[in-house]
Residue, then its C-alpha position, 0 to 999 in steps of 0.5 A: m883599554r879598548t881603542v876604536t876608530t870608525p870610518a866616520a872618525q877617520s873621515a872627520a880627522g882627515q877633513m879636519s886636517h884639510q881644513l886646518s891646513d886651509l886655515q893655516t894658509t888663510t892665517a898666513n895670508l892675513v899676516a902678509r896683507g896686514n904687514a903690507l897695510a902696516d907699511p907706511t910706504n903702502w898706506e899712510g894717513p890717520k886711519a893707517h897710523l891707527f891701524r899700524t900702531q894700535i890695531w895691527p900689533e894686537v891682531q898680528n900677535t893673535l894671528s901668530a898665536l893662532q898659527t902656532n895653535l893650528a899647527e899643534l892641533s893639526r899635528i895632534v889630530t894626525e897623530v891620534n888618528q894614526r895611533t888609533a888606526l894602528a891600535g885598532s888593526 
């Protein structure tokens, strides 16, 4: 089986890795901000209660899963790009 990687593929993989890193940082920041809002010492009232009990738990779980998936995707992109580059040399 032939393995090929082009400079365009290597560039795309590098850019994707960078963007995945940015998304991981953004996701972590969203979790931190959401946790602050979910703390009744920071935000209280009917809308805060709705956020804390109904909205945030689901969003937090989704963001947690996204963090896991982004980390795995980043690992795979890096690994595939490295293996392809090694095989093509």
